mmCIF file of the N, C-alpha and C atoms, coordinates in Angstrom:
data_MODEL
# 
_entry.id   MODEL 
# 
loop_
_atom_site.group_PDB 
_atom_site.id 
_atom_site.type_symbol 
_atom_site.label_atom_id 
_atom_site.label_alt_id 
_atom_site.label_comp_id 
_atom_site.label_asym_id 
_atom_site.label_entity_id 
_atom_site.label_seq_id 
_atom_site.pdbx_PDB_ins_code 
_atom_site.Cartn_x 
_atom_site.Cartn_y 
_atom_site.Cartn_z 
_atom_site.occupancy 
_atom_site.B_iso_or_equiv 
_atom_site.pdbx_formal_charge 
_atom_site.auth_seq_id 
_atom_site.auth_comp_id 
_atom_site.auth_asym_id 
_atom_site.auth_atom_id 
_atom_site.pdbx_PDB_model_num 
ATOM 1   N N  . MET A 1 1  ? -4.037  -4.668  -0.847  1.00 0.00 ? 1  MET A N  1 
ATOM 2   C CA . MET A 1 1  ? -3.974  -3.679  -1.895  1.00 0.00 ? 1  MET A CA 1 
ATOM 3   C C  . MET A 1 1  ? -4.229  -4.380  -3.216  1.00 0.00 ? 1  MET A C  1 
ATOM 4   N N  . LEU A 1 2  ? -5.003  -3.745  -4.068  1.00 0.00 ? 2  LEU A N  1 
ATOM 5   C CA . LEU A 1 2  ? -5.270  -4.301  -5.385  1.00 0.00 ? 2  LEU A CA 1 
ATOM 6   C C  . LEU A 1 2  ? -4.074  -4.054  -6.294  1.00 0.00 ? 2  LEU A C  1 
ATOM 7   N N  . ILE A 1 3  ? -3.611  -5.124  -6.918  1.00 0.00 ? 3  ILE A N  1 
ATOM 8   C CA . ILE A 1 3  ? -2.541  -4.999  -7.906  1.00 0.00 ? 3  ILE A CA 1 
ATOM 9   C C  . ILE A 1 3  ? -2.872  -5.911  -9.076  1.00 0.00 ? 3  ILE A C  1 
ATOM 10  N N  . ALA A 1 4  ? -2.289  -5.593  -10.216 1.00 0.00 ? 4  ALA A N  1 
ATOM 11  C CA . ALA A 1 4  ? -2.512  -6.408  -11.411 1.00 0.00 ? 4  ALA A CA 1 
ATOM 12  C C  . ALA A 1 4  ? -1.952  -7.808  -11.190 1.00 0.00 ? 4  ALA A C  1 
ATOM 13  N N  . GLY A 1 5  ? -2.570  -8.784  -11.824 1.00 0.00 ? 5  GLY A N  1 
ATOM 14  C CA . GLY A 1 5  ? -2.117  -10.162 -11.699 1.00 0.00 ? 5  GLY A CA 1 
ATOM 15  C C  . GLY A 1 5  ? -0.656  -10.327 -12.088 1.00 0.00 ? 5  GLY A C  1 
ATOM 16  N N  . SER A 1 6  ? -0.250  -9.659  -13.160 1.00 0.00 ? 6  SER A N  1 
ATOM 17  C CA . SER A 1 6  ? 1.142   -9.772  -13.610 1.00 0.00 ? 6  SER A CA 1 
ATOM 18  C C  . SER A 1 6  ? 2.103   -9.181  -12.582 1.00 0.00 ? 6  SER A C  1 
ATOM 19  N N  . HIS A 1 7  ? 1.693   -8.086  -11.932 1.00 0.00 ? 7  HIS A N  1 
ATOM 20  C CA . HIS A 1 7  ? 2.532   -7.482  -10.893 1.00 0.00 ? 7  HIS A CA 1 
ATOM 21  C C  . HIS A 1 7  ? 2.630   -8.426  -9.701  1.00 0.00 ? 7  HIS A C  1 
ATOM 22  N N  . ASN A 1 8  ? 1.516   -8.996  -9.314  1.00 0.00 ? 8  ASN A N  1 
ATOM 23  C CA . ASN A 1 8  ? 1.496   -9.928  -8.194  1.00 0.00 ? 8  ASN A CA 1 
ATOM 24  C C  . ASN A 1 8  ? 2.416   -11.128 -8.455  1.00 0.00 ? 8  ASN A C  1 
ATOM 25  N N  . ILE A 1 9  ? 2.367   -11.645 -9.663  1.00 0.00 ? 9  ILE A N  1 
ATOM 26  C CA . ILE A 1 9  ? 3.224   -12.773 -10.024 1.00 0.00 ? 9  ILE A CA 1 
ATOM 27  C C  . ILE A 1 9  ? 4.690   -12.369 -9.953  1.00 0.00 ? 9  ILE A C  1 
ATOM 28  N N  . SER A 1 10 ? 5.000   -11.157 -10.421 1.00 0.00 ? 10 SER A N  1 
ATOM 29  C CA . SER A 1 10 ? 6.408   -10.740 -10.456 1.00 0.00 ? 10 SER A CA 1 
ATOM 30  C C  . SER A 1 10 ? 6.995   -10.501 -9.061  1.00 0.00 ? 10 SER A C  1 
ATOM 31  N N  . ILE A 1 11 ? 6.173   -10.053 -8.099  1.00 0.00 ? 11 ILE A N  1 
ATOM 32  C CA . ILE A 1 11 ? 6.712   -9.803  -6.761  1.00 0.00 ? 11 ILE A CA 1 
ATOM 33  C C  . ILE A 1 11 ? 6.583   -11.015 -5.853  1.00 0.00 ? 11 ILE A C  1 
ATOM 34  N N  . GLY A 1 12 ? 5.617   -11.874 -6.158  1.00 0.00 ? 12 GLY A N  1 
ATOM 35  C CA . GLY A 1 12 ? 5.461   -13.127 -5.427  1.00 0.00 ? 12 GLY A CA 1 
ATOM 36  C C  . GLY A 1 12 ? 5.623   -13.006 -3.922  1.00 0.00 ? 12 GLY A C  1 
ATOM 37  N N  . ASN A 1 13 ? 6.513   -13.810 -3.378  1.00 0.00 ? 13 ASN A N  1 
ATOM 38  C CA . ASN A 1 13 ? 6.727   -13.887 -1.944  1.00 0.00 ? 13 ASN A CA 1 
ATOM 39  C C  . ASN A 1 13 ? 8.012   -13.170 -1.533  1.00 0.00 ? 13 ASN A C  1 
ATOM 40  N N  . LYS A 1 14 ? 8.367   -12.151 -2.268  1.00 0.00 ? 14 LYS A N  1 
ATOM 41  C CA . LYS A 1 14 ? 9.595   -11.398 -1.975  1.00 0.00 ? 14 LYS A CA 1 
ATOM 42  C C  . LYS A 1 14 ? 9.440   -10.625 -0.666  1.00 0.00 ? 14 LYS A C  1 
ATOM 43  N N  . PRO A 1 15 ? 10.551  -10.250 -0.049  1.00 0.00 ? 15 PRO A N  1 
ATOM 44  C CA . PRO A 1 15 ? 10.488  -9.424  1.161   1.00 0.00 ? 15 PRO A CA 1 
ATOM 45  C C  . PRO A 1 15 ? 9.810   -8.078  0.858   1.00 0.00 ? 15 PRO A C  1 
ATOM 46  N N  . PHE A 1 16 ? 9.215   -7.486  1.892   1.00 0.00 ? 16 PHE A N  1 
ATOM 47  C CA . PHE A 1 16 ? 8.487   -6.229  1.711   1.00 0.00 ? 16 PHE A CA 1 
ATOM 48  C C  . PHE A 1 16 ? 9.354   -5.150  1.077   1.00 0.00 ? 16 PHE A C  1 
ATOM 49  N N  . LYS A 1 17 ? 10.625  -5.039  1.462   1.00 0.00 ? 17 LYS A N  1 
ATOM 50  C CA . LYS A 1 17 ? 11.481  -3.984  0.905   1.00 0.00 ? 17 LYS A CA 1 
ATOM 51  C C  . LYS A 1 17 ? 11.583  -4.103  -0.617  1.00 0.00 ? 17 LYS A C  1 
ATOM 52  N N  . ASP A 1 18 ? 11.581  -5.328  -1.151  1.00 0.00 ? 18 ASP A N  1 
ATOM 53  C CA . ASP A 1 18 ? 11.608  -5.516  -2.597  1.00 0.00 ? 18 ASP A CA 1 
ATOM 54  C C  . ASP A 1 18 ? 10.263  -5.146  -3.217  1.00 0.00 ? 18 ASP A C  1 
ATOM 55  N N  . LYS A 1 19 ? 9.191   -5.505  -2.537  1.00 0.00 ? 19 LYS A N  1 
ATOM 56  C CA . LYS A 1 19 ? 7.861   -5.155  -3.028  1.00 0.00 ? 19 LYS A CA 1 
ATOM 57  C C  . LYS A 1 19 ? 7.681   -3.639  -3.018  1.00 0.00 ? 19 LYS A C  1 
ATOM 58  N N  . LEU A 1 20 ? 8.169   -2.991  -1.972  1.00 0.00 ? 20 LEU A N  1 
ATOM 59  C CA . LEU A 1 20 ? 8.050   -1.539  -1.852  1.00 0.00 ? 20 LEU A CA 1 
ATOM 60  C C  . LEU A 1 20 ? 8.672   -0.852  -3.056  1.00 0.00 ? 20 LEU A C  1 
ATOM 61  N N  . GLN A 1 21 ? 9.822   -1.324  -3.485  1.00 0.00 ? 21 GLN A N  1 
ATOM 62  C CA . GLN A 1 21 ? 10.478  -0.752  -4.661  1.00 0.00 ? 21 GLN A CA 1 
ATOM 63  C C  . GLN A 1 21 ? 9.592   -0.885  -5.895  1.00 0.00 ? 21 GLN A C  1 
ATOM 64  N N  . SER A 1 22 ? 8.944   -2.035  -6.057  1.00 0.00 ? 22 SER A N  1 
ATOM 65  C CA . SER A 1 22 ? 8.087   -2.230  -7.229  1.00 0.00 ? 22 SER A CA 1 
ATOM 66  C C  . SER A 1 22 ? 6.842   -1.344  -7.149  1.00 0.00 ? 22 SER A C  1 
ATOM 67  N N  . TYR A 1 23 ? 6.328   -1.106  -5.939  1.00 0.00 ? 23 TYR A N  1 
ATOM 68  C CA . TYR A 1 23 ? 5.166   -0.230  -5.787  1.00 0.00 ? 23 TYR A CA 1 
ATOM 69  C C  . TYR A 1 23 ? 5.533   1.204   -6.148  1.00 0.00 ? 23 TYR A C  1 
ATOM 70  N N  . GLN A 1 24 ? 6.723   1.635   -5.776  1.00 0.00 ? 24 GLN A N  1 
ATOM 71  C CA . GLN A 1 24 ? 7.146   3.014   -6.052  1.00 0.00 ? 24 GLN A CA 1 
ATOM 72  C C  . GLN A 1 24 ? 7.272   3.259   -7.553  1.00 0.00 ? 24 GLN A C  1 
ATOM 73  N N  . ASN A 1 25 ? 7.526   2.208   -8.317  1.00 0.00 ? 25 ASN A N  1 
ATOM 74  C CA . ASN A 1 25 ? 7.656   2.337   -9.767  1.00 0.00 ? 25 ASN A CA 1 
ATOM 75  C C  . ASN A 1 25 ? 6.325   2.172   -10.485 1.00 0.00 ? 25 ASN A C  1 
ATOM 76  N N  . SER A 1 26 ? 5.276   1.925   -9.746  1.00 0.00 ? 26 SER A N  1 
ATOM 77  C CA . SER A 1 26 ? 3.958   1.690   -10.320 1.00 0.00 ? 26 SER A CA 1 
ATOM 78  C C  . SER A 1 26 ? 3.256   3.020   -10.633 1.00 0.00 ? 26 SER A C  1 
ATOM 79  N N  . PRO A 1 27 ? 2.496   3.052   -11.730 1.00 0.00 ? 27 PRO A N  1 
ATOM 80  C CA . PRO A 1 27 ? 1.753   4.276   -12.064 1.00 0.00 ? 27 PRO A CA 1 
ATOM 81  C C  . PRO A 1 27 ? 0.505   4.490   -11.193 1.00 0.00 ? 27 PRO A C  1 
ATOM 82  N N  . MET A 1 28 ? 0.120   3.488   -10.406 1.00 0.00 ? 28 MET A N  1 
ATOM 83  C CA . MET A 1 28 ? -1.072  3.621   -9.574  1.00 0.00 ? 28 MET A CA 1 
ATOM 84  C C  . MET A 1 28 ? -0.743  4.382   -8.289  1.00 0.00 ? 28 MET A C  1 
ATOM 85  N N  . ALA A 1 29 ? -1.529  5.399   -7.988  1.00 0.00 ? 29 ALA A N  1 
ATOM 86  C CA . ALA A 1 29 ? -1.271  6.273   -6.831  1.00 0.00 ? 29 ALA A CA 1 
ATOM 87  C C  . ALA A 1 29 ? -1.252  5.507   -5.510  1.00 0.00 ? 29 ALA A C  1 
ATOM 88  N N  . GLN A 1 30 ? -2.164  4.551   -5.339  1.00 0.00 ? 30 GLN A N  1 
ATOM 89  C CA . GLN A 1 30 ? -2.213  3.813   -4.070  1.00 0.00 ? 30 GLN A CA 1 
ATOM 90  C C  . GLN A 1 30 ? -0.928  3.046   -3.820  1.00 0.00 ? 30 GLN A C  1 
ATOM 91  N N  . HIS A 1 31 ? -0.264  2.631   -4.869  1.00 0.00 ? 31 HIS A N  1 
ATOM 92  C CA . HIS A 1 31 ? 0.995   1.905   -4.704  1.00 0.00 ? 31 HIS A CA 1 
ATOM 93  C C  . HIS A 1 31 ? 2.093   2.851   -4.221  1.00 0.00 ? 31 HIS A C  1 
ATOM 94  N N  . GLY A 1 32 ? 2.142   4.029   -4.788  1.00 0.00 ? 32 GLY A N  1 
ATOM 95  C CA . GLY A 1 32 ? 3.173   4.995   -4.412  1.00 0.00 ? 32 GLY A CA 1 
ATOM 96  C C  . GLY A 1 32 ? 3.049   5.480   -2.981  1.00 0.00 ? 32 GLY A C  1 
ATOM 97  N N  . GLU A 1 33 ? 1.827   5.544   -2.469  1.00 0.00 ? 33 GLU A N  1 
ATOM 98  C CA . GLU A 1 33 ? 1.653   6.066   -1.108  1.00 0.00 ? 33 GLU A CA 1 
ATOM 99  C C  . GLU A 1 33 ? 1.987   5.044   -0.028  1.00 0.00 ? 33 GLU A C  1 
ATOM 100 N N  . ILE A 1 34 ? 2.165   3.803   -0.394  1.00 0.00 ? 34 ILE A N  1 
ATOM 101 C CA . ILE A 1 34 ? 2.501   2.777   0.597   1.00 0.00 ? 34 ILE A CA 1 
ATOM 102 C C  . ILE A 1 34 ? 3.780   3.151   1.339   1.00 0.00 ? 34 ILE A C  1 
ATOM 103 N N  . LYS A 1 35 ? 4.727   3.765   0.652   1.00 0.00 ? 35 LYS A N  1 
ATOM 104 C CA . LYS A 1 35 ? 5.988   4.170   1.303   1.00 0.00 ? 35 LYS A CA 1 
ATOM 105 C C  . LYS A 1 35 ? 5.729   5.156   2.428   1.00 0.00 ? 35 LYS A C  1 
ATOM 106 N N  . ASP A 1 36 ? 4.653   5.949   2.322   1.00 0.00 ? 36 ASP A N  1 
ATOM 107 C CA . ASP A 1 36 ? 4.320   6.918   3.369   1.00 0.00 ? 36 ASP A CA 1 
ATOM 108 C C  . ASP A 1 36 ? 3.846   6.235   4.654   1.00 0.00 ? 36 ASP A C  1 
ATOM 109 N N  . PHE A 1 37 ? 3.345   5.026   4.526   1.00 0.00 ? 37 PHE A N  1 
ATOM 110 C CA . PHE A 1 37 ? 2.830   4.298   5.686   1.00 0.00 ? 37 PHE A CA 1 
ATOM 111 C C  . PHE A 1 37 ? 3.844   3.329   6.267   1.00 0.00 ? 37 PHE A C  1 
ATOM 112 N N  . ALA A 1 38 ? 4.799   2.910   5.454   1.00 0.00 ? 38 ALA A N  1 
ATOM 113 C CA . ALA A 1 38 ? 5.798   1.937   5.915   1.00 0.00 ? 38 ALA A CA 1 
ATOM 114 C C  . ALA A 1 38 ? 6.756   2.606   6.894   1.00 0.00 ? 38 ALA A C  1 
ATOM 115 N N  . ASN A 1 39 ? 6.933   1.983   8.024   1.00 0.00 ? 39 ASN A N  1 
ATOM 116 C CA . ASN A 1 39 ? 7.829   2.514   9.057   1.00 0.00 ? 39 ASN A CA 1 
ATOM 117 C C  . ASN A 1 39 ? 9.269   2.108   8.749   1.00 0.00 ? 39 ASN A C  1 
ATOM 118 N N  . GLY A 1 40 ? 10.018  3.033   8.137   1.00 0.00 ? 40 GLY A N  1 
ATOM 119 C CA . GLY A 1 40 ? 11.398  2.716   7.801   1.00 0.00 ? 40 GLY A CA 1 
ATOM 120 C C  . GLY A 1 40 ? 11.523  1.557   6.833   1.00 0.00 ? 40 GLY A C  1 
ATOM 121 N N  . GLY A 1 41 ? 10.580  1.437   5.919   1.00 0.00 ? 41 GLY A N  1 
ATOM 122 C CA . GLY A 1 41 ? 10.608  0.345   4.950   1.00 0.00 ? 41 GLY A CA 1 
ATOM 123 C C  . GLY A 1 41 ? 10.056  -0.963  5.486   1.00 0.00 ? 41 GLY A C  1 
ATOM 124 N N  . ILE A 1 42 ? 9.404   -0.910  6.646   1.00 0.00 ? 42 ILE A N  1 
ATOM 125 C CA . ILE A 1 42 ? 8.832   -2.117  7.241   1.00 0.00 ? 42 ILE A CA 1 
ATOM 126 C C  . ILE A 1 42 ? 7.312   -1.983  7.278   1.00 0.00 ? 42 ILE A C  1 
ATOM 127 N N  . TRP A 1 43 ? 6.630   -3.004  6.812   1.00 0.00 ? 43 TRP A N  1 
ATOM 128 C CA . TRP A 1 43 ? 5.168   -3.020  6.833   1.00 0.00 ? 43 TRP A CA 1 
ATOM 129 C C  . TRP A 1 43 ? 4.749   -3.792  8.081   1.00 0.00 ? 43 TRP A C  1 
ATOM 130 N N  . ASP A 1 44 ? 4.292   -3.045  9.081   1.00 0.00 ? 44 ASP A N  1 
ATOM 131 C CA . ASP A 1 44 ? 3.945   -3.653  10.355  1.00 0.00 ? 44 ASP A CA 1 
ATOM 132 C C  . ASP A 1 44 ? 2.522   -3.276  10.750  1.00 0.00 ? 44 ASP A C  1 
ATOM 133 N N  . LYS A 1 45 ? 2.122   -3.661  11.945  1.00 0.00 ? 45 LYS A N  1 
ATOM 134 C CA . LYS A 1 45 ? 0.766   -3.389  12.425  1.00 0.00 ? 45 LYS A CA 1 
ATOM 135 C C  . LYS A 1 45 ? 0.475   -1.891  12.449  1.00 0.00 ? 45 LYS A C  1 
ATOM 136 N N  . ASP A 1 46 ? 1.445   -1.084  12.833  1.00 0.00 ? 46 ASP A N  1 
ATOM 137 C CA . ASP A 1 46 ? 1.271   0.369   12.856  1.00 0.00 ? 46 ASP A CA 1 
ATOM 138 C C  . ASP A 1 46 ? 1.034   0.908   11.444  1.00 0.00 ? 46 ASP A C  1 
ATOM 139 N N  . SER A 1 47 ? 1.767   0.381   10.469  1.00 0.00 ? 47 SER A N  1 
ATOM 140 C CA . SER A 1 47 ? 1.590   0.787   9.070   1.00 0.00 ? 47 SER A CA 1 
ATOM 141 C C  . SER A 1 47 ? 0.179   0.466   8.601   1.00 0.00 ? 47 SER A C  1 
ATOM 142 N N  . ILE A 1 48 ? -0.265  -0.731  8.927   1.00 0.00 ? 48 ILE A N  1 
ATOM 143 C CA . ILE A 1 48 ? -1.602  -1.161  8.526   1.00 0.00 ? 48 ILE A CA 1 
ATOM 144 C C  . ILE A 1 48 ? -2.670  -0.278  9.172   1.00 0.00 ? 48 ILE A C  1 
ATOM 145 N N  . ASN A 1 49 ? -2.511  0.037   10.448  1.00 0.00 ? 49 ASN A N  1 
ATOM 146 C CA . ASN A 1 49 ? -3.478  0.889   11.143  1.00 0.00 ? 49 ASN A CA 1 
ATOM 147 C C  . ASN A 1 49 ? -3.517  2.293   10.559  1.00 0.00 ? 49 ASN A C  1 
ATOM 148 N N  . LYS A 1 50 ? -2.368  2.846   10.216  1.00 0.00 ? 50 LYS A N  1 
ATOM 149 C CA . LYS A 1 50 ? -2.328  4.189   9.608   1.00 0.00 ? 50 LYS A CA 1 
ATOM 150 C C  . LYS A 1 50 ? -3.067  4.200   8.272   1.00 0.00 ? 50 LYS A C  1 
ATOM 151 N N  . ARG A 1 51 ? -2.817  3.173   7.452   1.00 0.00 ? 51 ARG A N  1 
ATOM 152 C CA . ARG A 1 51 ? -3.490  3.104   6.151   1.00 0.00 ? 51 ARG A CA 1 
ATOM 153 C C  . ARG A 1 51 ? -4.987  2.892   6.349   1.00 0.00 ? 51 ARG A C  1 
ATOM 154 N N  . HIS A 1 52 ? -5.353  2.069   7.297   1.00 0.00 ? 52 HIS A N  1 
ATOM 155 C CA . HIS A 1 52 ? -6.761  1.822   7.605   1.00 0.00 ? 52 HIS A CA 1 
ATOM 156 C C  . HIS A 1 52 ? -7.473  3.138   7.938   1.00 0.00 ? 52 HIS A C  1 
ATOM 157 N N  . GLU A 1 53 ? -6.858  3.942   8.800   1.00 0.00 ? 53 GLU A N  1 
ATOM 158 C CA . GLU A 1 53 ? -7.473  5.212   9.199   1.00 0.00 ? 53 GLU A CA 1 
ATOM 159 C C  . GLU A 1 53 ? -7.627  6.157   8.018   1.00 0.00 ? 53 GLU A C  1 
ATOM 160 N N  . LYS A 1 54 ? -6.645  6.188   7.127   1.00 0.00 ? 54 LYS A N  1 
ATOM 161 C CA . LYS A 1 54 ? -6.743  7.059   5.957   1.00 0.00 ? 54 LYS A CA 1 
ATOM 162 C C  . LYS A 1 54 ? -7.861  6.586   5.032   1.00 0.00 ? 54 LYS A C  1 
ATOM 163 N N  . LEU A 1 55 ? -7.921  5.290   4.802   1.00 0.00 ? 55 LEU A N  1 
ATOM 164 C CA . LEU A 1 55 ? -8.984  4.752   3.951   1.00 0.00 ? 55 LEU A CA 1 
ATOM 165 C C  . LEU A 1 55 ? -10.359 4.988   4.562   1.00 0.00 ? 55 LEU A C  1 
ATOM 166 N N  . LYS A 1 56 ? -10.470 4.788   5.865   1.00 0.00 ? 56 LYS A N  1 
ATOM 167 C CA . LYS A 1 56 ? -11.746 5.000   6.549   1.00 0.00 ? 56 LYS A CA 1 
ATOM 168 C C  . LYS A 1 56 ? -12.191 6.459   6.432   1.00 0.00 ? 56 LYS A C  1 
ATOM 169 N N  . ALA A 1 57 ? -11.265 7.390   6.637   1.00 0.00 ? 57 ALA A N  1 
ATOM 170 C CA . ALA A 1 57 ? -11.605 8.808   6.524   1.00 0.00 ? 57 ALA A CA 1 
ATOM 171 C C  . ALA A 1 57 ? -12.059 9.152   5.107   1.00 0.00 ? 57 ALA A C  1 
ATOM 172 N N  . PHE A 1 58 ? -11.383 8.611   4.120   1.00 0.00 ? 58 PHE A N  1 
ATOM 173 C CA . PHE A 1 58 ? -11.766 8.843   2.727   1.00 0.00 ? 58 PHE A CA 1 
ATOM 174 C C  . PHE A 1 58 ? -13.177 8.300   2.448   1.00 0.00 ? 58 PHE A C  1 
ATOM 175 N N  . ILE A 1 59 ? -13.432 7.081   2.883   1.00 0.00 ? 59 ILE A N  1 
ATOM 176 C CA . ILE A 1 59 ? -14.732 6.460   2.644   1.00 0.00 ? 59 ILE A CA 1 
ATOM 177 C C  . ILE A 1 59 ? -15.855 7.248   3.313   1.00 0.00 ? 59 ILE A C  1 
ATOM 178 N N  . LEU A 1 60 ? -15.639 7.627   4.577   1.00 0.00 ? 60 LEU A N  1 
ATOM 179 C CA . LEU A 1 60 ? -16.684 8.360   5.289   1.00 0.00 ? 60 LEU A CA 1 
ATOM 180 C C  . LEU A 1 60 ? -16.944 9.737   4.705   1.00 0.00 ? 60 LEU A C  1 
ATOM 181 N N  . SER A 1 61 ? -15.899 10.403  4.239   1.00 0.00 ? 61 SER A N  1 
ATOM 182 C CA . SER A 1 61 ? -16.105 11.744  3.660   1.00 0.00 ? 61 SER A CA 1 
ATOM 183 C C  . SER A 1 61 ? -16.669 11.658  2.240   1.00 0.00 ? 61 SER A C  1 
ATOM 184 N N  . THR A 1 62 ? -16.359 10.590  1.530   1.00 0.00 ? 62 THR A N  1 
ATOM 185 C CA . THR A 1 62 ? -16.829 10.451  0.145   1.00 0.00 ? 62 THR A CA 1 
ATOM 186 C C  . THR A 1 62 ? -18.276 10.003  0.073   1.00 0.00 ? 62 THR A C  1 
ATOM 187 N N  . TRP A 1 63 ? -18.648 9.044   0.911   1.00 0.00 ? 63 TRP A N  1 
ATOM 188 C CA . TRP A 1 63 ? -19.975 8.472   0.835   1.00 0.00 ? 63 TRP A CA 1 
ATOM 189 C C  . TRP A 1 63 ? -20.853 8.809   2.035   1.00 0.00 ? 63 TRP A C  1 
ATOM 190 N N  . SER A 1 64 ? -20.410 9.636   2.919   1.00 0.00 ? 64 SER A N  1 
ATOM 191 C CA . SER A 1 64 ? -21.203 10.088  4.070   1.00 0.00 ? 64 SER A CA 1 
ATOM 192 C C  . SER A 1 64 ? -21.897 8.943   4.800   1.00 0.00 ? 64 SER A C  1 
ATOM 193 N N  . LEU A 1 65 ? -21.129 7.942   5.108   1.00 0.00 ? 65 LEU A N  1 
ATOM 194 C CA . LEU A 1 65 ? -21.705 6.782   5.819   1.00 0.00 ? 65 LEU A CA 1 
ATOM 195 C C  . LEU A 1 65 ? -21.794 7.057   7.302   1.00 0.00 ? 65 LEU A C  1 
# 
């Protein structure tokens, strides 16, 4: 996920649950939706696959690839 350099520095190598809190406070929409993909606050392979499918659907419908 793209985040500002200052945000990246502030969250560093913190556990995902701490990062999730910082994403929820972010004005960027993509950051806020991460909570919708996290399984009970855990970022796992299933979370990544769900986000992948959403991004893929958006790309294919937007650019008709």
